[in-house]
TIKE-830436 format. One record per residue (C-alpha): residue number from 1; residue in one letter; x, y, z. Coordinates in steps of 0.1 Angstrom, whole numbers, plus 5000, padded with zeros to 4 digits. Layout:
BEGIN
i	aa	c1	c2	c3
NUM	a	X	Y	Z
...
//
This chain:
BEGIN
i	aa	c1	c2	c3
1	m	8144	6819	6125
2	m	8157	6795	6150
3	t	8181	6766	6139
4	n	8177	6731	6146
5	n	8202	6734	6175
6	q	8180	6758	6193
7	k	8147	6739	6185
8	s	8128	6721	6211
9	i	8091	6716	6215
10	q	8085	6751	6228
11	n	8048	6748	6228
12	q	8030	6715	6230
13	q	8000	6731	6210
14	e	8023	6741	6183
15	i	8020	6726	6146
16	r	8054	6710	6138
17	i	8063	6707	6102
18	l	8093	6688	6091
19	v	8114	6702	6059
20	v	8132	6676	6039
21	d	8151	6689	6008
22	n	8188	6683	5995
23	d	8192	6719	5981
24	f	8201	6744	6011
25	t	8186	6773	5994
26	d	8150	6755	5988
27	r	8153	6741	6023
28	k	8157	6776	6038
29	d	8131	6790	6015
30	i	8105	6764	6025
31	a	8113	6768	6062
32	q	8107	6804	6062
33	k	8074	6800	6044
34	v	8063	6777	6069
35	e	8072	6799	6097
36	k	8053	6828	6081
37	m	8021	6804	6083
38	g	8023	6804	6122
39	f	8037	6770	6121
40	s	8070	6756	6136
41	p	8096	6743	6109
42	f	8120	6713	6117
43	i	8147	6712	6092
44	a	8163	6679	6083
45	g	8201	6684	6077
46	g	8200	6718	6094
47	l	8209	6751	6084
48	e	8245	6755	6095
49	q	8269	6762	6065
50	d	8302	6751	6059
51	l	8323	6784	6056
52	k	8347	6771	6031
53	t	8318	6757	6005
54	g	8286	6773	6015
55	q	8269	6741	6016
56	a	8246	6730	6043
57	k	8261	6705	6068
58	v	8242	6677	6057
59	k	8237	6682	6019
60	g	8218	6653	6008
61	g	8213	6614	6004
62	k	8215	6588	6031
63	e	8225	6612	6060
64	l	8198	6636	6052
65	i	8172	6608	6051
66	e	8185	6594	6084
67	d	8184	6628	6099
68	a	8149	6633	6085
69	i	8136	6601	6101
70	r	8153	6609	6134
71	k	8137	6642	6136
72	a	8103	6633	6127
73	r	8102	6611	6157
74	e	8119	6633	6181
75	y	8098	6664	6176
76	r	8066	6643	6167
77	c	8060	6663	6136
78	h	8024	6668	6123
79	a	8033	6669	6086
80	a	8064	6668	6065
81	l	8073	6686	6032
82	v	8094	6663	6014
83	d	8116	6669	5981
84	m	8113	6642	5956
85	r	8150	6640	5946
86	l	8171	6637	5979
87	y	8202	6623	5963
88	d	8206	6642	5930
89	d	8185	6667	5913
90	n	8198	6661	5880
91	d	8189	6625	5884
92	s	8153	6618	5868
93	g	8152	6582	5884
94	d	8158	6596	5919
95	k	8125	6593	5936
96	s	8139	6587	5972
97	g	8116	6614	5987
98	l	8087	6591	5976
99	d	8102	6560	5995
100	l	8109	6583	6026
101	v	8073	6591	6031
102	a	8063	6554	6046
103	k	8091	6561	6071
104	l	8078	6593	6083
105	k	8043	6581	6093
106	p	8023	6593	6112
107	a	8033	6628	6098
108	k	8013	6635	6070
109	s	8036	6640	6039
110	i	8033	6666	6011
111	i	8057	6660	5980
112	v	8072	6693	5971
113	t	8092	6690	5937
114	g	8097	6709	5904
115	y	8097	6676	5885
116	g	8059	6667	5892
117	d	8035	6651	5866
118	v	8006	6629	5869
119	p	8022	6596	5871
120	t	8046	6607	5897
121	y	8017	6621	5916
122	q	7998	6587	5916
123	e	8030	6570	5927
124	a	8032	6594	5956
125	q	7998	6585	5968
126	s	8004	6551	5964
127	k	8033	6552	5987
128	g	8012	6573	6014
129	a	8017	6609	6003
130	v	7987	6630	6008
131	l	7994	6655	5981
132	m	8022	6669	5958
133	v	8029	6707	5951
134	g	8054	6726	5931
135	k	8082	6744	5944
136	q	8070	6776	5928
137	q	8038	6776	5947
138	s	8030	6806	5969
139	t	8032	6807	6007
140	e	7995	6810	6007
141	v	7987	6779	5985
142	l	8014	6759	6008
143	r	7994	6772	6039
144	r	7960	6761	6024
145	e	7971	6726	6017
146	l	7985	6723	6052
147	r	7955	6736	6070
148	a	7934	6712	6048
149	i	7954	6679	6058
150	l	7957	6691	6094
151	v	7920	6704	6097
152	n	7912	6682	6128
153	i	7945	6689	6148
154	l	7941	6728	6140
155	r	7905	6731	6152
156	t	7898	6754	6179
157	d	7865	6746	6187
158	f	7874	6711	6199
159	v	7870	6709	6239
160	v	7877	6680	6262
161	i	7854	6678	6291
162	p	7861	6680	6320
163	d	7890	6703	6320
164	g	7922	6684	6331
165	w	7906	6649	6329
166	i	7934	6639	6305
167	q	7963	6651	6329
168	k	7947	6633	6357
169	n	7933	6600	6346
170	i	7952	6592	6313
171	t	7986	6603	6311
172	p	8000	6589	6345
173	f	7990	6555	6334
174	l	8004	6557	6297
175	k	8041	6554	6286
176	s	8054	6563	6255
177	a	8076	6542	6231
178	d	8107	6554	6248
179	g	8095	6550	6284
180	t	8087	6587	6288
181	e	8055	6601	6300
182	v	8029	6609	6270
183	h	8020	6644	6269
184	p	7984	6657	6274
185	e	7983	6674	6241
186	e	7991	6643	6222
187	i	7963	6626	6238
188	r	7940	6656	6228
189	e	7954	6656	6194
190	l	7945	6618	6191
191	l	7909	6624	6205
192	a	7904	6651	6179
193	l	7915	6628	6151
194	l	7894	6599	6163
195	f	7861	6622	6167
196	p	7862	6647	6135
197	g	7833	6670	6136
198	t	7826	6667	6173
199	r	7830	6699	6192
200	r	7826	6687	6227
201	l	7839	6654	6239
202	h	7829	6643	6273
203	l	7855	6619	6289
204	q	7845	6594	6319
205	h	7854	6562	6333
206	v	7839	6530	6323
207	p	7810	6523	6349
208	n	7826	6511	6383
209	h	7859	6515	6366
210	d	7880	6538	6392
211	p	7910	6558	6380
212	a	7934	6536	6399
213	s	7923	6504	6384
214	l	7931	6518	6347
215	q	7969	6513	6356
216	r	7982	6481	6339
217	m	8014	6467	6348
218	t	8043	6477	6328
219	g	8079	6466	6323
220	t	8070	6435	6301
221	r	8042	6453	6280
222	r	8033	6490	6275
223	s	8003	6506	6294
224	s	7971	6510	6280
225	v	7938	6529	6291
226	v	7903	6523	6282
227	i	7876	6551	6287
228	k	7841	6557	6278
229	v	7834	6588	6259
230	r	7802	6609	6248
231	r	7801	6633	6218
232	d	7786	6667	6221
233	n	7751	6663	6236
234	l	7744	6630	6223
235	p	7734	6602	6246
236	i	7752	6577	6226
237	s	7788	6564	6242
238	s	7816	6547	6228
239	v	7845	6529	6242
240	v	7881	6544	6235
241	k	7913	6523	6240
242	i	7945	6544	6240
243	s	7976	6525	6237
244	a	8012	6523	6218
245	p	8007	6527	6180
246	a	8021	6493	6173
247	r	7994	6479	6196
248	i	7966	6497	6179
249	s	7976	6487	6145
250	a	7978	6449	6155
251	e	7944	6454	6172
252	k	7930	6468	6138
253	a	7944	6440	6118
254	n	7932	6412	6139
255	f	7898	6427	6144
256	e	7896	6426	6106
257	n	7908	6392	6103
258	f	7892	6372	6129
259	v	7861	6394	6144
260	k	7846	6416	6118
261	d	7818	6401	6101
262	r	7828	6368	6115
263	l	7812	6364	6149
264	q	7777	6353	6157
265	g	7753	6381	6168
266	r	7761	6416	6177
267	h	7775	6412	6215
268	y	7810	6422	6204
269	a	7828	6455	6202
270	q	7825	6471	6167
271	l	7858	6487	6157
272	d	7846	6520	6144
273	r	7879	6539	6137
274	t	7915	6540	6146
275	e	7941	6566	6145
276	l	7979	6565	6151
277	l	8003	6593	6163
278	w	8038	6590	6172
279	n	8038	6576	6207
280	v	8002	6566	6212
281	g	7973	6552	6189
282	g	7935	6551	6196
283	a	7906	6527	6189
284	v	7870	6538	6191
285	y	7846	6508	6199
286	a	7809	6508	6194
287	l	7790	6483	6215
288	l	7756	6476	6199
289	d	7731	6451	6212
290	d	7709	6428	6190
291	d	7683	6458	6186
292	e	7712	6482	6171
293	k	7709	6502	6203
294	k	7740	6510	6223
295	a	7747	6489	6252
296	d	7751	6503	6287
297	i	7783	6482	6301
298	f	7801	6473	6333
299	q	7836	6463	6336
300	f	7839	6425	6344
301	r	7862	6432	6374
302	r	7834	6449	6393
303	f	7807	6427	6378
304	y	7824	6396	6395
305	a	7826	6415	6428
306	e	7789	6425	6427
307	q	7770	6393	6412
308	d	7764	6358	6424
309	a	7785	6329	6408
310	s	7756	6316	6386
311	v	7752	6351	6372
312	i	7787	6353	6364
313	i	7791	6318	6348
314	e	7759	6325	6328
315	s	7779	6356	6314
316	l	7810	6339	6305
317	h	7789	6311	6288
318	h	7776	6337	6266
319	f	7806	6347	6254
320	f	7821	6313	6246
321	d	7790	6297	6234
322	e	7775	6324	6213
323	t	7797	6353	6207
324	w	7831	6333	6202
325	s	7817	6301	6190
326	v	7827	6305	6154
327	n	7864	6310	6163
328	i	7861	6279	6186
329	q	7848	6257	6156
330	d	7878	6266	6135
331	q	7902	6241	6151
332	k	7933	6227	6138
333	p	7960	6202	6149
334	l	7988	6217	6172
335	d	8020	6204	6157
336	e	8043	6217	6186
337	s	8044	6211	6224
338	l	8022	6233	6245
339	f	8053	6250	6261
340	d	8063	6260	6225
341	c	8028	6271	6216
342	y	8025	6293	6245
343	d	8061	6309	6244
344	h	8056	6316	6209
345	f	8023	6329	6212
346	w	8036	6355	6238
347	a	8066	6359	6219
348	r	8044	6376	6189
349	r	8025	6395	6216
350	e	8056	6410	6230
351	i	8074	6418	6196
352	d	8043	6438	6189
353	e	8044	6456	6221
354	g	8080	6465	6214
355	v	8094	6443	6240
356	a	8130	6426	6234
357	v	8126	6391	6246
358	g	8158	6378	6231
359	r	8164	6366	6196
360	a	8133	6347	6185
361	d	8129	6332	6221
362	g	8097	6339	6239
363	p	8093	6353	6274
364	l	8096	6320	6290
365	l	8128	6304	6273
366	s	8145	6339	6275
367	r	8144	6334	6311
368	f	8158	6298	6312
369	l	8194	6308	6317
370	m	8181	6327	6350
371	w	8157	6299	6361
372	m	8181	6269	6357
373	h	8200	6282	6388
374	k	8168	6283	6411
375	d	8165	6258	6439
376	s	8144	6227	6428
377	l	8124	6231	6459
378	i	8108	6263	6474
379	a	8093	6268	6509
380	y	8064	6290	6517
381	d	8058	6309	6550
382	g	8028	6292	6567
383	l	8030	6258	6548
384	q	8049	6227	6559
385	g	8075	6211	6537
386	r	8087	6224	6502
387	l	8071	6224	6469
388	p	8090	6224	6433
389	d	8097	6259	6421
390	p	8079	6262	6389
391	r	8107	6281	6373
392	r	8132	6253	6378
393	w	8108	6228	6372
394	i	8096	6242	6335
395	v	8132	6242	6325
396	e	8138	6206	6333
397	n	8104	6193	6322
398	h	8089	6217	6294
399	s	8096	6189	6268
400	e	8068	6167	6287
401	s	8041	6190	6275
402	a	8043	6174	6240
403	l	8008	6158	6245
404	p	7991	6139	6218
405	a	7961	6153	6200
406	t	7963	6188	6210
407	r	7946	6214	6190
408	r	7943	6252	6183
409	c	7918	6276	6173
410	v	7914	6315	6172
411	v	7916	6328	6207
412	h	7908	6363	6220
413	g	7944	6361	6236
414	d	7939	6387	6264
415	l	7906	6376	6282
416	n	7906	6392	6317
417	g	7887	6415	6337
418	e	7900	6447	6321
419	n	7889	6437	6285
420	v	7857	6420	6293
421	f	7825	6441	6300
422	v	7791	6430	6309
423	d	7758	6449	6299
424	s	7724	6453	6319
425	s	7712	6421	6304
426	k	7743	6402	6317
427	k	7757	6396	6281
428	t	7794	6395	6279
429	w	7812	6419	6255
430	a	7851	6417	6247
431	i	7872	6445	6233
432	d	7912	6447	6229
433	f	7918	6422	6199
434	e	7953	6430	6198
435	r	7965	6395	6206
436	t	7939	6377	6189
437	g	7948	6348	6166
438	y	7955	6312	6165
439	g	7966	6297	6201
440	h	7960	6265	6222
441	i	7921	6259	6226
442	f	7926	6266	6264
443	t	7943	6298	6262
444	d	7912	6321	6270
445	f	7899	6296	6297
446	v	7930	6296	6315
447	e	7937	6332	6311
448	m	7905	6340	6328
449	e	7907	6313	6356
450	h	7941	6329	6365
451	y	7928	6363	6366
452	i	7900	6351	6390
453	l	7927	6335	6412
454	s	7950	6364	6411
455	q	7927	6396	6411
456	p	7890	6392	6423
457	a	7898	6363	6446
458	k	7927	6382	6466
459	i	7932	6356	6495
460	i	7961	6370	6518
461	d	7961	6336	6541
462	v	7985	6312	6524
463	s	7968	6281	6538
464	a	7934	6292	6526
465	r	7951	6300	6493
466	y	7967	6266	6493
467	a	7933	6249	6502
468	l	7918	6268	6471
469	i	7945	6257	6448
470	v	7943	6220	6459
471	a	7906	6221	6453
472	i	7911	6231	6418
473	t	7938	6208	6411
474	t	7920	6176	6423
475	l	7905	6166	6391
476	r	7916	6139	6369
477	f	7888	6144	6342
478	l	7879	6176	6327
479	g	7840	6170	6330
480	d	7841	6162	6368
481	e	7831	6188	6396
482	i	7856	6207	6414
483	p	7852	6196	6450
484	e	7847	6220	6480
485	p	7879	6232	6495
486	i	7887	6219	6528
487	i	7886	6252	6549
488	d	7866	6262	6579
489	n	7834	6279	6569
490	k	7840	6305	6594
491	h	7873	6314	6578
492	p	7871	6353	6567
493	d	7880	6344	6531
494	y	7854	6312	6529
495	s	7828	6333	6510
496	i	7857	6345	6483
497	i	7870	6312	6482
498	k	7837	6294	6475
499	k	7827	6318	6450
500	a	7858	6314	6431
501	v	7855	6276	6430
502	e	7819	6279	6417
503	v	7829	6301	6389
504	i	7858	6281	6380
505	r	7837	6252	6382
506	g	7815	6267	6354
507	l	7843	6280	6334
508	r	7856	6244	6331
509	r	7824	6229	6327
510	n	7821	6250	6296
511	a	7857	6242	6284
512	y	7847	6206	6287
513	q	7814	6211	6267
514	l	7835	6227	6241
515	f	7865	6203	6238
516	p	7851	6171	6253
517	r	7881	6153	6239
518	a	7907	6174	6257
519	s	7920	6160	6288
520	q	7923	6175	6322
521	l	7963	6171	6323
522	e	7961	6193	6290
523	y	7943	6218	6310
524	y	7965	6218	6340
525	w	7996	6223	6315
526	a	7977	6251	6298
527	l	7973	6269	6332
528	l	8007	6263	6345
529	h	8021	6280	6314
530	d	7997	6311	6318
531	v	8010	6314	6355
532	l	8046	6311	6343
533	y	8040	6341	6322
534	g	8027	6359	6350
535	i	8057	6351	6370
536	q	8082	6362	6344
537	r	8063	6394	6340
538	l	8064	6401	6377
539	e	8101	6395	6380
540	r	8107	6420	6354
541	l	8087	6443	6372
542	r	8106	6438	6403
543	e	8139	6443	6383
544	s	8124	6477	6377
545	n	8119	6483	6414
546	v	8081	6478	6413
547	e	8068	6460	6447
548	v	8052	6430	6435
549	e	8065	6404	6462
550	q	8031	6396	6472
551	e	8016	6390	6438
552	l	8048	6369	6429
553	e	8045	6347	6457
554	k	8008	6337	6450
555	d	8016	6328	6415
556	l	8047	6309	6425
557	l	8023	6289	6449
558	l	7999	6282	6423
559	g	8027	6272	6399
560	s	8042	6249	6426
561	v	8011	6230	6432
562	l	8003	6225	6395
563	c	8039	6213	6388
564	e	8034	6187	6418
565	r	8000	6177	6402
566	i	8015	6173	6368
567	e	8046	6153	6379
568	k	8025	6129	6399
569	w	7999	6124	6373
570	d	8006	6087	6366
571	t	8010	6077	6402
572	d	7984	6060	6424
573	e	7989	6084	6451
574	r	7959	6101	6465
575	w	7958	6139	6457
576	p	7970	6161	6475
577	l	8000	6142	6484
578	k	8001	6160	6518
579	m	7978	6187	6530
580	r	8005	6214	6540
581	g	8004	6238	6568
582	l	7966	6236	6574
583	g	7971	6225	6607
584	t	7985	6260	6620
585	s	7953	6269	6636
586	g	7946	6233	6648
587	s	7938	6216	6682
588	d	7938	6182	6699
589	s	7903	6176	6685
590	d	7911	6191	6653
591	p	7948	6186	6645
592	t	7944	6194	6608
593	g	7931	6229	6615
594	i	7905	6225	6587
595	g	7875	6229	6611
596	d	7839	6225	6604
597	t	7829	6222	6566
598	e	7797	6229	6553
599	q	7772	6203	6558
600	i	7749	6188	6532
601	q	7713	6187	6544
602	l	7700	6151	6547
603	p	7665	6141	6533
604	p	7640	6131	6559
605	r	7646	6094	6571
606	s	7615	6081	6556
607	a	7630	6090	6523
608	l	7665	6074	6525
609	e	7677	6042	6510
610	k	7659	6040	6477
611	i	7664	6026	6442
612	i	7668	6058	6420
613	r	7679	6042	6387
614	p	7665	6006	6383
615	n	7686	5997	6356
616	n	7716	6001	6374
617	r	7719	5969	6395
618	f	7741	5962	6425
619	q	7774	5946	6417
620	d	7794	5924	6437
621	i	7828	5939	6440
622	e	7852	5910	6439
623	s	7831	5893	6407
624	w	7828	5924	6391
625	t	7863	5936	6391
626	a	7877	5903	6385
627	r	7856	5901	6354
628	c	7869	5935	6345
629	t	7905	5924	6348
630	e	7897	5891	6328
631	l	7882	5911	6300
632	a	7909	5937	6300
633	a	7937	5908	6291
634	r	7917	5902	6259
635	i	7919	5936	6246
636	c	7949	5946	6226
637	r	7964	5978	6210
638	v	7966	5977	6171
639	e	7997	5994	6158
640	i	8003	5998	6121
641	p	8034	6016	6111
642	t	8032	6038	6078
643	s	8054	6064	6064
644	q	8035	6092	6081
645	g	8035	6076	6114
646	t	8019	6048	6133
647	i	7981	6042	6132
648	l	7968	6033	6166
649	g	7934	6015	6172
650	t	7919	5988	6198
651	g	7908	5952	6192
652	f	7898	5923	6211
653	l	7900	5885	6207
654	v	7868	5865	6198
655	g	7885	5833	6194
656	p	7919	5816	6201
657	d	7935	5834	6172
658	l	7909	5860	6160
659	v	7908	5896	6168
660	m	7879	5920	6160
661	t	7884	5956	6152
662	n	7871	5984	6128
663	f	7876	5981	6092
664	h	7887	6019	6091
665	v	7917	6009	6114
666	i	7932	5985	6090
667	e	7919	6001	6058
668	t	7953	6013	6048
669	l	7969	5978	6046
670	l	7944	5971	6017
671	q	7955	6003	5998
672	r	7979	6003	5971
673	g	8006	6028	5971
674	q	8009	6031	6009
675	p	8047	6028	6015
676	g	8054	6012	6049
677	s	8020	6001	6054
678	r	8023	5962	6052
679	p	8005	5936	6070
680	e	8038	5918	6080
681	n	8047	5952	6101
682	v	8013	5952	6119
683	l	8017	5943	6157
684	l	7988	5937	6182
685	r	7998	5941	6217
686	f	7981	5927	6245
687	s	7983	5932	6284
688	y	7998	5968	6277
689	k	7989	5983	6311
690	r	8000	6000	6342
691	t	8005	5975	6370
692	a	7983	5979	6401
693	d	8010	5972	6428
694	d	8036	6000	6416
695	n	8021	6015	6388
696	n	8049	6003	6364
697	l	8043	6002	6328
698	d	8038	5967	6314
699	v	8046	5969	6277
700	g	8026	5934	6273
701	v	8032	5907	6246
702	t	8027	5914	6208
703	y	8016	5891	6179
704	r	8018	5897	6141
705	l	7991	5891	6116
706	a	7992	5855	6101
707	g	8005	5856	6066
708	q	7983	5859	6036
709	d	7953	5848	6052
710	w	7953	5874	6077
711	l	7920	5890	6066
712	v	7890	5867	6076
713	d	7863	5890	6070
714	s	7854	5927	6068
715	s	7825	5951	6062
716	p	7835	5988	6050
717	y	7822	6019	6070
718	a	7795	6041	6056
719	d	7805	6072	6037
720	e	7800	6105	6053
721	g	7765	6117	6051
722	r	7749	6081	6043
723	a	7729	6062	6069
724	s	7748	6028	6081
725	s	7734	5996	6066
726	l	7739	5957	6068
727	d	7766	5962	6041
728	r	7784	5987	6060
729	l	7791	5978	6096
730	d	7828	5989	6099
731	y	7845	5957	6112
732	a	7872	5935	6104
733	l	7881	5899	6116
734	l	7917	5894	6118
735	r	7938	5861	6122
736	l	7970	5861	6143
737	n	8001	5843	6137
738	g	7997	5824	6169
739	q	7970	5819	6196
740	p	7971	5844	6222
741	g	7938	5831	6237
742	e	7955	5802	6249
743	d	7980	5823	6265
744	w	7987	5816	6302
745	v	7983	5849	6322
746	n	7981	5864	6358
747	g	8012	5846	6369
748	g	8001	5813	6350
749	n	7969	5811	6371
750	r	7948	5812	6342
751	q	7943	5813	6304
752	r	7938	5846	6286
753	g	7906	5834	6268
754	w	7886	5854	6246
755	i	7853	5876	6249
756	e	7822	5855	6244
757	i	7795	5870	6220
758	p	7760	5866	6230
759	t	7736	5849	6207
760	e	7706	5873	6215
761	p	7703	5908	6205
762	y	7708	5935	6232
763	p	7678	5958	6241
764	f	7698	5990	6245
765	i	7674	6006	6269
766	k	7676	6043	6268
767	d	7699	6059	6295
768	s	7712	6025	6305
769	g	7748	6021	6314
770	l	7778	6012	6289
771	i	7814	6005	6295
772	i	7842	6006	6270
773	i	7876	5990	6274
774	q	7899	6008	6251
775	h	7936	6022	6243
776	p	7925	6058	6240
777	k	7953	6078	6224
778	g	7973	6047	6224
779	e	7976	6048	6262
780	p	7977	6016	6283
781	v	7944	5999	6286
782	k	7915	6022	6302
783	l	7882	6017	6311
784	a	7853	6045	6305
785	i	7820	6042	6321
786	d	7786	6061	6320
787	t	7758	6048	6339
788	e	7734	6067	6317
789	s	7751	6063	6284
790	v	7726	6045	6257
791	i	7710	6073	6235
792	g	7692	6050	6209
793	v	7695	6026	6178
794	d	7688	6039	6146
795	s	7658	6028	6124
796	s	7681	6000	6104
797	g	7691	5986	6140
798	t	7728	5989	6126
799	l	7739	6019	6148
800	v	7738	6025	6184
801	n	7746	6060	6198
802	y	7761	6064	6234
803	r	7775	6090	6257
804	t	7806	6068	6270
805	n	7838	6086	6264
806	t	7865	6077	6238
807	d	7894	6091	6221
808	n	7916	6088	6191
809	g	7929	6052	6193
810	s	7897	6036	6208
811	s	7883	6027	6175
812	g	7876	5989	6175
813	s	7868	5987	6211
814	p	7845	5964	6227
815	c	7814	5980	6245
816	f	7800	5962	6274
817	s	7767	5964	6296
818	l	7771	5971	6332
819	d	7771	5933	6337
820	w	7799	5929	6313
821	e	7780	5916	6286
822	l	7794	5924	6250
823	v	7771	5946	6232
824	a	7786	5965	6205
825	l	7818	5973	6186
826	h	7828	6012	6189
827	h	7836	6028	6158
828	s	7833	6068	6156
829	g	7820	6098	6173
830	d	7800	6130	6165
831	p	7816	6147	6140
832	n	7803	6181	6151
833	w	7825	6207	6166
834	r	7806	6203	6197
835	p	7802	6164	6201
836	t	7770	6148	6220
837	f	7776	6112	6212
838	n	7798	6082	6202
839	a	7786	6054	6178
840	g	7792	6018	6172
841	t	7777	5986	6157
842	p	7755	5961	6177
843	i	7773	5929	6180
844	s	7743	5910	6171
845	v	7742	5928	6139
846	i	7777	5915	6131
847	m	7771	5879	6140
848	k	7740	5884	6117
849	k	7765	5892	6088
850	l	7789	5863	6098
851	r	7760	5839	6097
852	e	7749	5850	6062
853	r	7786	5846	6052
854	r	7787	5812	6070
855	l	7817	5824	6092
856	n	7799	5823	6123
857	h	7817	5790	6133
858	l	7849	5807	6133
859	i	7840	5827	6167
860	g	7850	5812	6198
861	k	7824	5804	6225
862	l	7790	5819	6218
863	k	7773	5828	6251
//
C-alpha cells in the first residue's frame, strides 16, 4: 500500500476515499479495506510511525482534522470514512468527527465508529453525513455502502458525446479555485451527477455560440461556461452552466429567493438541479414556454447581430415589462450614495467569486490608492484636447453621487449578451442568477447598454465612437429621444452606430416607463459606475499580462465623456462642450468632418404649414417668457424641519401675505407629539432659483408663518382608496409674518405680486397643455410642461388628472394653462408602481369652498 508521501492522483478516473481516524491500527485497517475494494485511500495523518513510540506521525485532534481538510481538497476526494471521536476514544462527549463532515464537502462522508446508536446516527445525518457504519463491518458491507453513495460516479455506461468535446470546448475556458486548469474527468463526473439515469449525454454549443465566445474574462472573476445538452435520444434539451462551486451555490440561493415561483409567466430559466464538486459546480436549466414545451433558444449576442433594432427592443421590453416586472415593483428607498450602492453590490459579487478586494472595500474603492495618482486629464489619439480621466475623477467626486430620492429593487445583476437568450418567438430568457439581489433600479439597464456599446457595437474609429457617446449623453430628461449621432452616413461604421443608438433609445424608453420619477442624471451616474467596474476589471487583466488595451481605451473614453457630462450638468453650456477631433477628415467646405447626415423626407409643399393641434395657440415669446418669470417669483419652497429631517413642498402667493399649498405638506404641524415640527420653525423661501446670466444659485428670501393665526383655512386629503369630494380637497391657506407680495423684485423694477385666481371654472379639454411651476426634490424653481397633458376630471368635479411631470417636493404647486391661467393645485401622483398620471384639485373648486366659508374676500385680485 502506498503511503501518503507517494500518493498523487495517479488516475483521474480512480475513486478517491479519505480515511480519518485517530487510532493508527484502525486507520491502517480501513485503508487496506478501501484498497481491496479497488478504490484509492488517502489517509489523514499519514502512516509514518514514530520509531520510539510506535504512534502515527499525526495521532489525532486538531492536527488530524486540519490534515483531513487539506487532503480532501488536495486530492478531490469523492468520499470520506470518518471516525466519530478524533480527539479521545475514551471521551463519550467527543463528536468531533461529526463536526468535520461539513468541512469535507463535497466529499460524501460515512461515519465509521464503534459507539454508534440511533440518536448519534440522526445527529450525524443532520450534520451532513450520508451513513453510519460500525468499525466491525466487513469489507463487503463497506464496499456496498460506498458504491451506493457513489453510484452515479461509478457508472460505466455513462458516455459523453462527442468524444473529446469536454477537452476542446469546456476545460480550456475554466479555472479551478486555485487558478489551475480543471481536469476533464471532473467535468465528466459533474455531468454524471447532474443527469442521473442518463446513459448518453449529447453536448453542443448554444445555437450560434461558437467555442471562442464561451471564454469569459478572468482575473477579477472566475470563468464559467454555458452549454446545451440533450439526454439519450430525447428531443428535449437543457442548458447547463458550469462554474466555480461558490458561484453555483449563490445561483441556487438567489433563484430560490428571487426567481422561483415569483416571476410572471414561464419565460425564465427553471433551475432543475445543481451539483458541487471540489473545483467546479453545475446548474441545469430547463427553458419552458407558456405551453410547457421546451423552447428553442439563441444567444442574445448573435440575436443582436442578426435582427433589426425594433425586434431587439421588443425582446428586451418583454424581459423588463413581463418576466421581471414583479421584481421591479418591489422597490425600496436607497439609503446610500450611488457609488456606495454599486461598489457594495460588486463587493458581494466578487466575494462570492473568491476574489480578494481588500477588507470590506468594493472593487472601485480598493483601486482608489492607485487611481488618485492618475492625471486629472487624459488625451485620446484622434481627438482634440483632453478629457477627464474617469479614474481620478471618481476618486475626487464619488460623494456627489448621493442623489435624492434614489431607489433600489431586485435586479438580475449580470444582464449581458452571454446570459440572455431569445427564443424563436422573440421572447427573452435569462439565466445565471448568481448575482441577483437588491441593487440600484438602473443596474440591469446600464449593464445591457454598456454591453451593447462594448461588445456588439465594436467601433474602432475613435471619432465615430466619440460621436456615438456624445449622442447618448445629450439628453437632460430620461423620457427624451436620443438624437442621431453627428457622423457621415457613408462612414463604414454608420449602420453599426445607428443600430446601437436605436436599441439604446428603446432601452432607455423602457427605463423611463418603469421608473418615470428617476432622472437622466441618475442614469448617467449609474452608467458611469458600470463603466468604471469594467475599467478596473480590465486593469486587473492587464496586470495579469492579458492584452486588453483596446477594450480599456474604449471604456476610458466612455467614462471620460460621462464624467464631463455630469460635471457640467448644472451649467448652461451647450452639450457637447466641443466636438473633439471630428474634423480629422474635414475639408474647406466641411471643416468639422461631419459630412452629410441622413436627411428627413419633407412632405409635399401643399401639405406644409398646417395647424396640427388647435388647442396649442401661438405665443408671443417676449410676453410669454416675461409672464413665466413674473409667476415664478410668486412661487415658494416650503421647508418644515422635523426630528426625522426637513419636509419639502411648494406653495404660491394668492394674496400679499397668503400662501396656498397642500394640507398634507403642513399636516405634521397640526399633529401632537411631533418633536421639532413647530410652526415657528417653518420657512417659506421665495425666488430660490438659478440666475440666467451666470447660472449661480440665488438662495432667495425667506418668510415665517404669522404667530398663532398662521392657518387661515384648510381641507384634508381623501384617504387612500376613497374618492375625492368637496370636503377633502387637500389645500391649506397660510398667513405669513410679512407681505412678500409687496416686495420689490427684479432689481426694484416691480413688485412681486401674487397669482390671480379666475372666477370661472376652467374647461380642462382632453389632451390640452398644462404647465406646473414647482420645486421638485427641493431644487431651485423649475418648470414642467406637457402640451398634451390633461386626461380628464372625475365625476365629482373635484379631481383632475394630467400627465405633466412632478416629483417629491412638488406638492402644493400651481398648475397653469399654456396661457398662464391658474387652473389647479397639484397634490399627488398615481400610486401604481408604473404611474400614468398626476393629480390636482381644480382651483375653481377650492374657491367654491372658500366662498361657502366666507373666506374668499381674503384672496387677492380675482381675475
